[in-house]
C-alpha positions in Angstrom: -0.6 38.4 -39.7 -2.4 35.8 -41.5 -5.2 33.5 -39.4 -3.5 30.6 -39.5 -0.1 32.1 -38.5 -2.4 33.9 -35.5 -3.8 30.4 -34.7 -0.3 28.8 -34.5 1.4 31.3 -32.5 -1.9 31.3 -30.0 -1.4 27.3 -29.4 2.5 27.7 -28.9 1.6 30.7 -26.2 -1.1 28.3 -24.5 1.2 25.5 -24.4 3.8 27.5 -22.9 1.6 29.0 -20.1 0.5 25.7 -19.4 4.0 23.9 -19.3 5.2 27.2 -17.2 2.8 26.2 -14.7 3.6 22.7 -13.8 6.5 21.7 -11.3 9.4 20.3 -13.0 10.1 16.9 -12.7 13.3 17.6 -10.6 11.1 20.0 -8.3 10.3 18.0 -4.9 6.8 17.4 -4.0 5.5 19.5 -1.5 3.4 16.8 -1.0 6.0 14.7 0.4 7.2 16.7 3.2 3.6 16.6 5.0 2.2 13.3 6.9 0.7 10.9 5.1 -3.4 11.3 5.0 -4.6 9.9 8.0 -1.6 10.8 10.2 -2.4 13.0 13.2 -1.8 16.5 12.6 1.1 17.9 14.7 2.2 14.3 15.5 5.8 13.8 15.0 7.3 11.8 12.2 9.2 8.8 13.8 11.6 7.5 11.2 13.7 4.2 12.6 17.4 3.4 12.7 19.9 2.0 14.3 22.3 3.6 17.1 26.4 3.6 15.0 27.8 6.0 17.6 27.3 8.3 20.6 29.3 11.1 21.6 27.1 12.4 25.1 29.9 15.1 25.5 29.0 16.4 22.3 25.4 15.6 22.1 25.5 13.9 18.8 24.6 10.5 18.0 25.6 8.5 14.6 22.3 6.8 13.2 22.2 4.5 10.3 18.1 5.1 9.4 16.0 4.6 6.6 14.3 7.7 4.6 13.3 10.9 6.6 10.0 11.8 4.5 10.1 15.1 6.3 13.7 16.1 5.2 13.0 14.7 1.7 15.9 12.6 2.6 16.8 8.9 1.8 17.7 6.4 3.9 21.9 6.9 5.0 23.9 7.1 8.3 24.8 10.5 9.5 25.4 12.2 12.7 22.7 14.2 14.4 22.9 16.6 16.9 20.5 16.0 20.0 18.5 19.4 20.9 18.5 17.7 24.6 21.5 15.8 25.5 18.9 14.1 28.2 18.0 12.0 24.7 21.3 10.5 24.7 21.1 8.8 28.4 21.8 5.0 27.7 22.1 4.7 23.8 24.8 2.6 23.0 25.7 1.4 19.5 23.5 -1.3 18.0 20.2 0.1 19.8 17.0 0.1 17.3 15.7 3.3 18.1 12.5 5.6 16.8 13.0 9.1 16.4 12.0 12.3 14.7 14.6 14.4 12.9 14.7 18.2 11.9 16.8 20.8 10.4 17.5 24.0 12.5 19.7 26.5 11.3 21.3 24.0 8.7 21.6 21.9 11.4 20.3 18.2 11.0 19.0 17.7 14.8 16.8 14.9 16.7 14.2 16.3 18.9 12.8 13.3 19.9 14.4 9.5 20.5 13.1 6.4 22.1 15.0 2.7 22.1 12.8 0.3 20.3 12.5 -3.3 22.7 
């Protein structure tokens, strides 16, 4: 192999390695799943929402919510299962709430919830 061809091959190899080490644009940013700098470590991630429907017997609540950064999810309306049915006591449609959501065993759950007055 001639010297210019070896140099060219080396450049292509280096570019391929550099490209492979960078995350693709479609891959989620791992930092997006962590609280913002300055947030207390271990503090719950509270999101804001509005109660649309409550089913206390099934332990489910439908919330219209803003972005859920810990779940990498945009704002939308969806059903959550309460980890404790007591979280739903006294809730009614139209209540503004702050809540913490998570995903457990493929199910979206609410682990903390408080009405905003």
